Structure formats: structure tokens, C-alpha cells
C-alpha positions as CSV (number, residue, x, y, z in Angstrom):
1,M,0.0,0.0,0.0
2,Q,1.4,3.4,-1.1
3,L,-1.3,5.6,0.4
4,S,-0.3,7.7,3.4
5,I,-2.6,8.9,6.2
6,V,-2.9,11.2,9.1
7,F,-4.9,9.6,12.0
8,M,-7.1,11.6,14.3
9,G,-8.7,10.2,17.4
10,T,-8.6,10.2,21.2
11,P,-10.2,7.4,23.3
12,E,-9.6,3.6,23.5
13,F,-12.1,3.0,20.6
14,A,-9.8,5.0,18.3
15,K,-6.6,3.6,19.7
16,H,-7.6,0.1,18.7
17,S,-8.1,1.3,15.1
18,L,-4.8,3.1,15.1
19,K,-3.1,-0.1,16.4
20,V,-4.6,-2.2,13.7
21,L,-3.6,0.2,10.9
22,H,0.0,0.6,12.3
23,E,0.4,-3.2,12.6
24,A,-0.8,-3.6,9.0
25,R,2.0,-1.2,8.0
26,V,-0.2,1.6,6.8
27,I,1.9,4.7,6.3
28,I,1.0,7.0,9.2
29,K,2.5,10.5,8.7
30,A,1.2,11.8,12.1
31,V,-1.4,11.2,14.8
32,I,-3.6,14.0,15.9
33,T,-5.2,13.8,19.4
34,A,-6.7,15.9,22.1
35,P,-4.5,18.0,24.4
36,D,-3.6,16.4,27.8
37,K,-6.3,17.1,30.4
38,P,-6.2,17.3,34.2
39,A,-7.8,14.2,35.8
40,G,-8.3,12.6,39.1
41,R,-8.0,14.0,42.6
42,G,-4.5,15.3,42.0
43,Q,-5.5,16.9,38.7
44,K,-2.4,15.5,37.0
45,L,-2.3,15.8,33.2
46,K,-3.6,12.7,31.5
47,E,-2.6,11.6,28.0
48,S,-5.3,10.1,25.7
49,D,-5.2,6.4,24.9
50,V,-4.3,7.3,21.3
51,K,-1.4,9.5,22.4
52,K,0.0,6.7,24.7
53,Y,0.0,4.2,21.9
54,A,1.4,6.6,19.3
55,L,4.3,7.5,21.5
56,S,5.0,3.9,22.3
57,Q,5.4,3.3,18.5
58,N,7.4,6.4,17.9
59,L,4.7,8.0,15.8
60,K,4.6,11.8,15.3
61,V,2.0,13.3,17.7
62,L,0.2,16.6,17.3
63,Q,-2.2,18.0,20.0
64,P,-3.6,21.3,18.6
65,K,-5.9,23.3,20.9
66,N,-7.3,25.2,17.9
67,L,-7.9,23.1,14.7
68,K,-8.0,26.3,12.6
69,S,-4.7,27.9,13.8
70,E,-2.3,28.8,11.1
71,D,0.5,26.9,12.7
72,F,-1.5,23.7,12.8
73,I,-2.8,24.0,9.3
74,H,0.7,24.7,8.0
75,E,2.1,21.6,9.8
76,L,-0.7,19.5,8.3
77,T,0.0,20.8,4.9
78,L,3.7,19.9,5.2
79,L,2.8,16.2,6.0
80,E,1.4,15.8,2.5
81,A,-0.8,12.9,3.5
82,D,-3.1,11.3,0.9
83,L,-6.0,10.7,3.3
84,F,-7.1,11.8,6.8
85,V,-8.7,9.1,9.0
86,V,-10.9,10.1,11.9
87,V,-12.2,7.9,14.8
88,A,-13.9,9.4,17.8
89,F,-12.4,12.9,17.5
90,R,-13.6,16.5,17.5
91,M,-15.6,18.1,14.7
92,L,-13.2,19.2,12.0
93,P,-13.3,22.6,10.2
94,E,-13.6,22.4,6.4
95,I,-10.1,23.8,6.0
96,V,-8.9,20.5,7.6
97,W,-11.2,17.8,6.2
98,S,-11.0,19.2,2.6
99,M,-7.2,19.2,2.6
100,P,-6.1,15.7,1.5
101,P,-6.5,14.6,-2.1
102,K,-8.2,11.4,-1.2
103,G,-10.6,13.1,1.3
104,T,-11.2,12.6,5.0
105,I,-13.0,9.5,6.2
106,N,-14.7,8.8,9.5
107,L,-15.5,5.6,11.4
108,H,-18.9,5.8,13.2
109,A,-20.3,3.2,15.6
110,S,-23.8,2.9,14.1
111,L,-25.5,2.1,10.8
112,L,-25.8,5.6,9.4
113,P,-27.9,7.5,8.8
114,Q,-29.4,6.1,12.1
115,F,-27.9,7.4,15.4
116,R,-25.9,10.3,14.2
117,G,-24.2,12.0,17.1
118,A,-21.8,11.6,20.0
119,A,-23.2,8.5,21.7
120,P,-24.5,6.0,19.1
121,I,-23.7,2.8,21.0
122,N,-25.6,4.0,24.1
123,W,-28.7,5.2,22.2
124,A,-29.0,2.1,20.0
125,I,-29.4,0.0,23.2
126,I,-31.6,2.5,25.0
127,H,-33.9,2.5,22.0
128,G,-34.1,-1.3,22.1
129,Q,-32.5,-1.9,18.7
130,E,-31.8,-5.5,17.8
131,E,-29.2,-4.6,15.2
132,T,-26.4,-2.0,14.9
133,G,-23.0,-1.8,13.3
134,V,-20.3,0.4,12.1
135,T,-20.0,2.8,9.1
136,T,-17.2,4.4,7.2
137,F,-18.0,7.6,5.4
138,F,-16.5,10.7,3.8
139,I,-16.7,13.8,6.1
140,E,-18.7,16.8,4.9
141,K,-19.9,20.0,6.5
142,E,-22.8,18.6,8.5
143,I,-21.7,16.1,11.2
144,D,-22.2,12.4,10.3
145,T,-24.0,13.2,7.1
146,G,-21.3,12.4,4.4
147,N,-21.5,9.7,1.7
148,I,-21.3,6.2,3.1
149,I,-18.4,4.0,1.9
150,S,-19.1,0.8,3.7
151,Q,-20.9,-0.8,6.6
152,T,-20.8,-3.9,8.8
153,K,-23.9,-5.1,10.7
154,T,-24.1,-7.0,14.0
155,S,-26.9,-8.1,16.2
156,I,-27.5,-6.8,19.8
157,S,-28.5,-9.5,22.3
158,E,-31.3,-8.7,24.8
159,N,-29.0,-8.4,27.8
160,E,-25.9,-6.9,26.2
161,T,-24.6,-3.8,27.8
162,V,-23.1,-0.8,26.2
163,G,-19.7,-1.8,27.6
164,E,-19.9,-5.2,25.9
165,L,-21.2,-3.8,22.6
166,Y,-18.5,-1.1,22.7
167,E,-15.8,-3.8,22.8
168,R,-17.3,-5.7,19.9
169,L,-17.8,-2.6,17.7
170,M,-14.3,-1.5,18.5
171,R,-12.9,-4.6,16.9
172,I,-15.5,-4.8,14.0
173,G,-14.9,-1.1,13.3
174,S,-11.1,-1.4,13.1
175,D,-11.4,-4.2,10.5
176,L,-13.9,-2.2,8.4
177,L,-11.7,0.9,8.6
178,F,-8.6,-1.1,7.3
179,E,-10.7,-2.6,4.5
180,T,-12.0,0.9,3.6
181,I,-8.5,2.3,3.4
182,I,-7.3,-0.6,1.2
183,N,-10.2,0.0,-1.2
184,I,-9.5,3.7,-1.3
185,D,-5.9,3.0,-2.1
186,S,-6.9,0.7,-5.0
187,G,-9.6,3.0,-6.2
188,N,-12.2,0.4,-5.5
189,I,-15.0,2.4,-3.8
190,E,-18.5,3.6,-4.6
191,S,-19.9,5.8,-1.9
192,V,-23.6,6.2,-1.4
193,S,-25.5,9.3,-0.3
194,Q,-27.2,9.0,3.1
195,E,-30.3,10.6,1.6
196,K,-30.9,7.4,-0.3
197,L,-30.9,5.4,2.9
198,M,-33.2,7.5,5.0
199,P,-35.5,5.5,7.3
200,E,-39.1,6.5,8.1
201,K,-38.0,7.5,11.6
202,L,-34.5,9.0,12.1
203,L,-33.1,8.3,15.5
204,K,-30.4,10.5,16.9
205,A,-27.5,9.9,19.3
206,P,-26.7,13.2,21.1
207,K,-24.2,13.5,24.0
208,I,-25.5,12.0,27.2
209,F,-25.9,14.2,30.2
210,K,-26.7,13.4,33.8
211,G,-30.4,14.0,33.4
212,D,-30.6,11.5,30.6
213,C,-29.4,8.8,33.0
214,E,-32.3,9.1,35.5
215,I,-34.6,6.1,35.4
216,D,-38.3,6.6,35.1
217,F,-40.1,3.5,36.4
218,I,-43.5,4.5,35.0
219,H,-42.4,2.7,31.8
220,P,-42.7,-1.0,31.0
221,V,-39.8,-3.1,32.3
222,I,-38.4,-3.7,28.8
223,N,-37.8,0.1,28.4
224,V,-36.2,0.4,31.8
225,H,-34.0,-2.6,31.2
226,N,-32.8,-1.0,27.9
227,H,-32.1,2.2,29.7
228,V,-30.0,0.5,32.4
229,R,-27.9,-1.6,30.0
230,G,-27.5,1.3,27.6
231,L,-25.7,3.2,30.3
232,D,-23.8,0.2,31.8
233,P,-21.0,0.6,32.8
234,Y,-20.7,4.3,32.0
235,P,-22.1,6.8,32.8
236,G,-24.5,4.6,34.8
237,A,-28.3,4.8,35.2
238,W,-29.4,6.2,38.5
239,V,-32.5,6.5,40.7
240,N,-33.3,8.2,44.0
241,L,-34.5,6.0,46.8
242,V,-36.2,7.5,49.8
243,E,-35.2,6.4,53.3
244,K,-38.6,5.7,54.9
245,S,-37.5,6.6,58.4
246,T,-36.0,10.0,57.6
247,G,-37.5,11.0,54.2
248,Y,-33.9,11.5,52.9
249,R,-33.3,10.8,49.3
250,K,-30.2,8.7,48.4
251,R,-29.0,8.4,44.9
252,F,-28.1,4.9,43.6
253,K,-26.7,3.7,40.3
254,I,-27.9,0.3,39.1
255,Y,-26.2,-2.2,36.8
256,N,-26.5,-5.7,35.5
257,S,-30.3,-5.8,35.1
258,N,-32.6,-8.5,33.8
259,I,-36.3,-8.6,33.1
260,S,-38.3,-10.7,35.6
261,S,-41.6,-12.4,35.0
262,I,-42.9,-11.2,38.3
263,P,-45.9,-8.8,38.0
264,V,-45.7,-5.6,40.0
265,K,-48.0,-5.4,43.1
266,N,-46.8,-2.2,44.7
267,S,-45.4,0.6,42.6
268,E,-43.2,2.0,45.4
269,S,-41.8,-1.0,47.2
270,L,-38.6,-2.8,46.4
271,M,-38.3,-6.6,47.0
272,V,-35.4,-9.0,47.3
273,H,-35.2,-12.1,45.1
274,E,-32.6,-14.8,44.9
275,N,-31.3,-13.2,41.6
276,G,-31.3,-9.6,42.6
277,I,-33.2,-6.6,44.0
278,L,-36.5,-6.1,42.3
279,F,-37.5,-2.6,41.2
280,P,-41.2,-2.1,40.2
281,C,-41.8,-0.9,36.6
282,A,-45.2,-0.3,34.9
283,D,-45.8,-4.0,34.4
284,Y,-43.1,-6.3,35.8
285,Y,-40.2,-6.0,38.2
286,L,-36.6,-5.3,37.0
287,S,-34.1,-7.5,38.6
288,V,-30.9,-5.7,39.5
289,K,-27.7,-7.6,40.3
290,E,-25.3,-4.8,41.1
291,I,-25.9,-1.5,42.8
292,Q,-23.8,1.6,43.8
293,L,-24.7,4.2,46.4
294,E,-23.4,7.6,45.4
295,G,-19.8,8.1,46.6
296,K,-19.4,4.3,47.2
297,R,-18.1,1.5,45.0
298,R,-20.2,-0.6,42.7
299,M,-21.1,-3.9,44.4
300,P,-23.1,-7.2,44.0
301,F,-26.6,-6.8,45.4
302,K,-25.8,-9.4,48.1
303,D,-22.9,-7.4,49.4
304,F,-25.2,-4.3,49.5
305,L,-27.9,-6.2,51.4
306,A,-25.3,-7.4,54.0
307,G,-25.2,-3.9,55.3
308,N,-28.6,-2.5,54.3
309,N,-32.3,-3.6,54.6
310,I,-34.1,-3.0,51.3
311,D,-37.4,-2.6,53.3
312,D,-35.9,0.7,54.6
313,F,-36.2,2.2,51.1
314,K,-38.9,3.1,48.6
315,L,-38.8,4.6,45.2
316,D,-38.8,8.4,45.0
317,I,-42.4,9.4,44.3
318,K,-41.2,11.4,41.2
319,N,-40.2,8.1,39.6
320,V,-43.4,6.2,40.0
């Protein structure tokens, strides 16, 4: 392969693609990633997963704060790369994505045009999708709207969490990305406009905020289950439980849920079952195997019950 690239990405999802491309001996002129950021209690500067890998392989690393700065644009121009490759990075200005002669491609973790946005894996599960996948496409002005080059589909199992699906799509995506680059190098591609693939209902995947993670138990158990697993392990679905004796609200995150076949009798009371703590939904109970009190560690429900009586709590009235 003679084609040369500049790789742009930040998190682990992107690092895996970079690793696959590097080990396949794709010519990587430079790696662009986010500036180091303070993290943890000590606020020490933390390097991105992409940067750590790039440095370990002696690849050139650039960390621009401003993607439109003259110095950065000049440095990119000097690299003379044929293609820019983007995986989980910031939105690029046109002066950047229009620069390389072969264009700029992006790997997105959904079957575009569905789930455009920052959190496609989470929202696919939250919406109860049975199928998702990965897409490579050419970047254009509007985010996630460019012509599709290739896609790989995969099913989503009924109890699969976003963490588990993330791992699978990370591997599937890196293979698709490499295949796409090979086809671009050989001139063997035919991209398709997303307008030709528009579904009747277009689902979006915006960034997830804290409020999006609150569980509303007025919904059927299938919806609540999808919500929980779509946020497991991060950022985590949460609920306020009221301490009956004091009226104090305590915030809990819940993980590792399953749909029970037990009909709900009391819409406020929680119960203990051999397989988990039962949370009442609109129809059936949701069985929760792991729970985390705010400020504490995530733990199996039996460990939590060793120090707490579930009868001391009820659902916050706002959630029922």
C-alpha cells in the first residue's frame, strides 16, 4: 500500500483502530489527538489512549488546541498525507477535512444515517435496537452526514450492555476501517448518499448528560432494562431511593439488570429475590444484580444487602 494517512482520534475506541492500521503497515504521517487534560484527585495531566499508543510506537503526535490555527494548518500541509482518517475525534473545520487529495473518512459506531451524534452505542441499546453496526463515510460540512463508503452489521443481544457492545464494535470497526483504506488505495470504492438510505423514523444519538441517566419506572420493564444496560458501565443509570424513616433521598446507580416475569404489586416498594433486587416498573419487576450508592463502590446486590435492609427504602415518588 502506497497511500499515506494522518490519523485523528482520542479514546480507546480510536486507539484500537490506530493499532490495527499501524500493525498492518499503513503509512501514518502523524497522529492528531486531544491535548492532555487534568484528571483525578491530583488533577495530573492525563494523556489520551491514542497518544500513549502513538508515542509507544514512535509515531509523530500533534495536539492542537485550535484546529483552525495557522501553525497547525501549516504543519498538516507539510505532512502531504493522501488521506485523513478520523475515529472518535472532534468536529473538523472544512479547511482541515477538505485538505487531503483522497478526502477525509470517519468511522462511526452505528448504521448511518441512524444514530448520528456523539453516543451512538448507548442510544442504540436505549432504543431497544436488535441490530447495529459500524460505518465508514466521507466527512462533509454537517456532522455524520457524508456519503457512506461501507458498513458492517451486527446483532445486539437482549441483555448486552453498552460496555460489551463497545468492545465488539471497536474490533469490528477497526477491521472495516482497514478494509476501507485498502479500497480507497486501490480506487475500488463507490460511496452512497445517506439521503438514499433515510428511514421513516430517524433516531439521533446526542451526547448523554446526567439528566438522561435518571430512570423513570413508570415505563414498561423492557424500556427500563434497555435504559439501564444502555448506560452500563458508563455513565450509569441512576435512581433516587427514599429512606422511609427520615425521608432523605439517596442516589443509587444500578447495573447488570434482567427482566423478571414477576408482575408488580406495589409501585413504590422494592423486593429481594434470589437473583437480585426487584425494582417495580409499569408491568413487571426489573431484577438488579449490582448497585452503587453515590460516593461508594459498585457492588453485587448481596454485598449491599449485607449492610442494608431494602425494606428501609422506597422509590422516590417522582419516579413512579
